[in-house]
N, C-alpha and C positions, 0 to 999 in steps of 0.2 A: 654289509657289516663292515665297518672301518677297520684298518690294521690294528688300532689300539684296543678296540673291542675284541677282535680275534685273539690278541695276545692275552687280555684279561680273562677270556673264556678258557684259553688254553692253560693259563696259570691256575685257574679255578679248578679245572679237571686234574691237573697234576696233583695239587694238594689234597683233593677230595680222594683221589685214587690212592695216594701214599697214606692217607689216615686209615682208609679202609683196609689197605693191605697190612698196616701195622696191627690193627685189632684182629685181623685175620690170623696173622702170624702168632700173635699172643695166644689165641685160643687153641690153635694147632699145638703149639709148644706146651701149653698148660695141660692139654689132654694126654700128653705123653708122660707127664710126671705122676709120681705115686702119691702126690699131695691132692689130688683132684677133688676128692670127697671132703677133705678137710677145708679146702679152699672154698668149695661150694657152700659149706656151712656158715661161712663168714658173710654170705649175702642175705641172711635172714634178718629183717629189721626187727628191732625189739622196741615196740611202740612205747612202752612205759618208760624205758631207759632214755629213748630219744626225746621224749617229753620232759623228762627229768632235767636233761641237759639245758633245755630252754629255760626252766625255772631256776635252775642253778645260776645261770648266767644273770637272770633277773635279781635273785637274792644278793649276789655280789654287787650289782649296781646299787641296789638299796643300801647295803652296807657301806660302800664307798660314799654315797650321798649322806649318810649319817655321820661318817668321820668328818666330811666337809663341814657339817653343821656344828660340830663340837670343836673342830680344829681347823679353823679357816686358813691357818698358815699352810696347810698341806694341800689346798685346793689345786695348785698347778700338777702336783703328782697325781692327785685323785682323779683329775680330768683325763689324764692319759689311761689310767686304769679303767675308768669308766668307758673311754672311748674303745679300749681293747675289748671290753665286754660287749659293746655295740658291734664291734666287728665280728665277735664270736656269734652273735645273733644273726648277722648277715651270712656267716658261714653255714649256719644251720639252715637258713632259708635256702641257700645255695643246694645243700645236701637234699633237702626236701623237694627241690625242683626235679630231682630224679626218683621221686617217690621212696626215699630211704627212711623216712619217718615211719611210714605204713604203706603196704601194697594196696590198701584200701585207698583209692585216689581222693574221694571226697573227705574222708576222715583226715588223710594226709594234709590236704590244702587247707581245711577249715582250722586245725590245731596250729599249723604253721603260721597262717595269717593272724590268728588270735594272739599267739605268743610271740611273733616276730614280724610278720609282713606288714600288718597295719602300723604298729608303732614305728617301724623303721621306714615306713612310706615305700615299701617294696613288696607289694602283693606277690605271692609265688607264682600265680599264673602269668603275669607279665614278665616276671624274671625268667620263667621257663621258656617262654616264647623266643626271648632273645639268647638265652644261655645255650639252648640246644643248637642254635646257628653257630655259636662260638665253638662248640664241640665238632660240628660238621665241617666247618671251614676255618680251622685253627690257624691263625697267623696271616689269614689273607687280607690285604690292605683294605679292601672294599666290602667284603662279605662277612668277616669276622666282626661282630659288634664290639668286641673289646678293642680291636685294632683301629676301627672307626672312631671310638671314643677317645682313644689316646691322640689320634690325629686332630680331633677337635681341640685337644689341649695343645695343639701345635707340637707334638711329641711323637717322633717316628721310632718305633721299637728297634729298628734296625739301625738307624742312624740318629741317635739322640743329639740334641743341640750343643752339647759340651763333651769334651774328651776327659772329663773327671766325674766319677760317679757321685761325689759330694755335690758338685755344682748341678748335676741333673736332678738330684734329690731336692735340692733347695729350689730349683726352677719349678718343680711340680708342686711343692708345698705352698709356693707363693702364686700358683697358677689360679686366677679367679675362677675360670670355668670349672677346673677340677674341685676347688673349695665349695663352690655352689652345689656341685653334685653330692659331695660329702654332706653338706648341710640339709638340702632338700630331697635327697634321695631320687626317686623316680617320679616326683610330682608331676613334672611337665609332660611326661609320657603317658600318665595315667588317664583312662577314660573317666567321664564324670561319676560314673557308678562307683569305681574304685577310689577316687577322690573323696567321695561322700563316706564310704566305708572307713577310710582312714581318719576322717574328721569325727565320725561317730565314736570310733574307738577312743581317741584322745579326749573327746568331750565326756565319755562315760568314765574314763580313767581319772580324769580331773574331778569330776563330780564325786566318784567313790572315795578318792583321796581327801577331798574336802570335808567328806563326812566326819573324818577323824581330825583334820586340821586344814583349814583353807590357806593358812600361811605357808605351810609346808607343801601344799599342793602347788602353790605358786612357785615357791623355791624349787621344787623338784623339776617342774616344767622348764624353768630357767637353767637349771643344772643340766638337764637333758640336751638342751638346745646348745649350751655352751660347750658340753662335751662333743657333740657332733661337729662343732665348728673348729674345735682344737684337737683333743685327744684322737677322736675318731678319724679325723682328716689326717693326722700324722701317721697313725697306724695303717690306715687304708692305703695311703700313698705308697708307702714302702712295701707292704705286703702284696699289694695288688700288681704293682709293676714287676716284682720278682717272680710272678707266676710264668711269665713267658718273655718279658723283655730282655733284650741283650743276647737273644738266641737265634740261630738261623731259622728261617721258614721253610716249610716243606713236608713235615711229618710230625707225628707225636714225639718219635724218638729225638728229633733235631730240636723241637720247639718246646720241649718241657724239661722240668728240673725237679730234683730231689735234694733238699739241704740236709746232708748227713752231718753228724757231730754238732748240731746246733745245740745250744745251751738251753736251760729251763727257761730263761727270760725270752728267748726267740720263740719257743714253742708256745708259751702262755700269752705273751703280750702281743706278738706280731702275726703269729700263725696258730691260733687257737683251733681245737678240734681237728688236730692231725692234718692241718692245711700244708705242712712241709712235704707231704707226700702227694702234691698236686699232679706230678706226672702219672703216678699210678691211678689216680681218679680219672684221667683221660683215657687210659687204657681200659678201665673197667668202672664206668660211672655208677653202676648198680651196687657197689660196695658201700655200706653205711661209714660215715667218717670215722666212727669209733673203732672200726676194724681195719682201717688203712695201714695202720702200724703193724698189726698182726700179719696182714696180707704181705707187706713189704718184707718182713723178716722171714715169712714162710717161703716166699719165692727166691729170696737171696739172689744169687747170680745164676739161677737156673734157666731163665728165659733170656734168650739173645736180644730180642727186641727191647727188653727192659734194660739190659745191660748198656745199650747205645745212648740212653738219656744222659743228660748233663747231671752230674753229681758234684755239687759243691761241698766242700770240706769244712765249711763254717758260714757264718753270717758276715761279719765284717773282719775277723782275724783268720788269717790263712792264706796260703798262696793261691787257692782256688775259691776265695770267698764269694758268696753270691752277690753282694752289693758291687763288687768290682766288675761284674758283668754289665752294669748299666753304662757302659761306654760304647755299646754296640757290637754288632757281629760282622760288620762290613770293614 
């Protein structure tokens, strides 16, 4: 084994060891608290409510589409709103990859793909395969799929190309590879069977929509694609890179953040479904997204390992605003 490979394996071992130790410390400290039973109850998925969240996001997308049809002047704003709801669907797929929609794995995956995975071209089984590696190797430059993807965009999370957060955001927004990923989802990585499933879903959807109006079926398809190419790409770029970018690598505590004091716009547009509590999700992925806020406030400052995470006091405004972290940690 060459020195570079030995160094990489050692780095991998350190990161994995630190992540496992973080989770172990989390569990130990949690067991010592008198909130253990209350916290445990937050892990129970409510299948009806989780399914309702998928349907609610779809309803908002249809409402936004209707507004575009009757008030074309609002299309630019509506595309951002629709993109935000497409991001919300992605967040729900992410949550379901941990079986947080239902502990019945077949039911969990079937409903997730039907309501989110196939239309977003991101089937939950493929998402899960890469996402669990992200949890296991958080921040590793060659083993964490998120870090690998960012490097494919010629973007290093520790050493961004510019020393201005605004310049880095603009760089990512106009990055062709990143834009293609926003537009086409996981299409290039999908096996033939899953590609076929996505095509069948969209064919069935368009046929059903055409039963009521072929004109609006076509318009909605164009609206969906336009939203993915614009609003979704805008929201995804900012939200996704704020999960871990600009933070030191080595453990969950170092490489994760919680955005406190974030306004309504931040929560609903950029980080729907409690995505601002991303660090808590890494400590305990089996918490359904709709209970992350409850768990965060229940824990408070009672767990030392959770207190070590980066807590941003705002999104853009504030001395410790999250976007300002996009200048790197080295």
